[in-house]
C-alpha positions in Angstrom: 0.0 0.0 0.0 2.9 2.4 0.7 4.0 2.0 -2.9 0.6 2.8 -4.2 0.5 6.0 -2.2 3.9 7.0 -3.7 2.7 6.1 -7.2 -0.4 8.2 -6.8 1.6 11.1 -5.5 4.0 10.9 -8.5 1.0 10.9 -10.9 -0.5 13.9 -9.2 2.9 15.7 -9.3 3.2 15.0 -13.0 -0.4 16.3 -13.6 0.4 19.4 -11.5 3.6 20.1 -13.5 1.8 19.6 -16.9 -0.9 22.1 -15.7 1.9 24.6 -15.0 3.6 24.6 -18.4 3.3 28.3 -18.8 4.6 29.1 -15.3 7.4 26.6 -15.4 9.7 26.2 -18.3 10.8 22.8 -16.9 7.2 21.5 -16.6 7.7 18.8 -19.2 10.9 17.5 -17.6 9.4 17.6 -14.1 6.3 15.7 -15.4 8.6 13.1 -17.1 10.6 12.6 -14.0 7.4 12.2 -11.9 6.1 9.6 -14.4 9.4 7.7 -14.1 9.1 7.7 -10.3 5.5 6.5 -10.6 6.7 3.5 -12.7 9.5 2.8 -10.3 7.2 2.8 -7.3 5.0 0.3 -9.0 8.0 -2.0 -9.8 9.1 -1.7 -6.2 5.6 -2.7 -5.0 5.8 -5.9 -7.0 9.4 -6.7 -5.8 8.4 -6.1 -2.2 5.3 -8.2 -2.6 7.3 -11.1 -4.1 9.9 -11.0 -1.3 7.3 -10.8 1.4 5.4 -13.7 0.0 8.6 -15.7 0.2 8.9 -14.8 3.9 5.3 -15.9 4.5 5.8 -19.1 2.5 9.0 -20.0 4.4 7.5 -19.2 7.8 4.5 -21.4 7.0 6.4 -24.3 5.5 6.3 -27.4 7.7 9.5 -28.1 9.7 11.3 -30.9 7.8 14.4 -30.2 9.9 17.1 -32.7 9.4 18.6 -34.4 12.5 21.8 -32.3 12.3 19.7 -29.0 12.4 20.7 -27.9 8.9 17.0 -27.6 7.8 16.4 -25.1 10.5 19.5 -23.1 9.7 18.6 -23.1 6.0 15.1 -21.9 6.8 16.4 -19.1 9.0 18.7 -18.0 6.2 15.8 -18.0 3.7 13.7 -15.9 6.0 16.6 -13.5 6.6 17.3 -13.2 2.9 13.7 -12.6 2.1 13.3 -10.0 4.8 16.5 -8.3 3.6 15.0 -8.2 0.0 11.7 -6.7 1.2 13.5 -4.2 3.3 15.8 -3.2 0.4 12.7 -2.7 -1.8 11.2 -0.6 1.0 14.3 1.6 1.3 14.3 2.1 -2.4 10.6 3.0 -2.2 11.3 5.5 0.5 14.0 7.1 -1.6 11.5 7.3 -4.5 9.0 8.9 -2.2 11.6 11.4 -1.1 12.2 12.3 -4.8 8.5 12.7 -5.4 8.3 15.0 -2.4 11.2 17.1 -3.7 9.5 17.3 -7.2 6.2 18.2 -5.7 7.8 20.9 -3.5 9.3 22.3 -6.7 5.9 22.4 -8.4 4.3 23.9 -5.3 6.8 26.8 -5.4 6.8 27.4 -9.2 3.6 26.0 -10.5 0.2 27.5 -11.4 -1.8 28.5 -8.3 -4.3 25.6 -8.6 -1.5 23.2 -9.3 0.4 24.3 -6.3 -2.2 23.0 -4.0 -2.3 19.7 -5.8 1.5 19.5 -5.6 1.3 20.1 -1.8 -1.2 17.3 -1.6 1.1 15.0 -3.7 4.0 15.8 -1.4 1.8 14.9 1.6 0.7 11.6 0.0 4.3 10.7 -0.9 5.4 11.5 2.6 2.7 9.2 4.0 4.0 6.4 1.7 7.5 7.1 3.0 6.3 6.9 6.6 4.5 3.6 5.9 7.6 2.2 4.3 9.7 3.3 7.3 7.4 1.5 9.7 7.6 -1.7 7.6 11.4 -1.4 7.6 11.5 -1.0 11.4 9.2 -4.1 11.7 11.2 -6.2 9.2 14.6 -5.3 10.7 14.2 -5.8 14.4 17.1 -4.9 16.7 20.4 -4.0 15.3 19.9 -5.7 11.9 21.2 -3.6 9.0 21.8 -0.4 11.0 23.1 1.3 7.8 19.8 0.5 6.0 17.8 2.0 8.8 19.9 5.1 8.9 19.6 5.5 5.1 15.8 5.1 5.4 15.6 7.6 8.2 17.6 10.2 6.3 15.4 9.9 3.2 12.3 10.2 5.4 13.6 13.3 7.0 14.3 14.9 3.6 10.8 13.9 2.4 9.2 15.4 5.5 11.2 18.7 5.1 10.2 19.0 1.4 6.6 18.3 2.3 6.6 21.0 4.9 8.0 23.5 2.4 5.4 22.5 -0.2 2.6 22.9 2.2 3.9 26.2 3.5 4.2 27.5 0.0 0.9 26.3 -1.4 -1.5 26.3 1.5 
């Protein structure tokens, strides 16, 4: 669901940029970038879903442990690998959401007055997707797992939040 929020926000950003063609000389480029981010968010949604389905399938698979315990170790490795894949997809999604927020903030500052409000809404929607992705990352990576991944995600979320605040302050 986080990816769908980001994809929607990217689409709204593209629409707002296109509506602002006379106010922004870069409107076509901004719209193209937003369209690219929308497509990326949808790809990441699929990747995250596939990885998470692997986690669920591995967790629900019956024991089958071998007497020497190798089956259990292999299962734990499969779970860890799938959780890492889903978290990587979520971090990438969070970075896409951050980029959408930055583009939306740009349109909120330079776009047509009606489009500025839509751009601020798009930034808010992308930030919500980023926050949801961050929550999922925190759940997937309990404890001290992949500290650098969590730090990277938090930095992207902070940037997204700052851009959203600026977009809202400009347009609303």
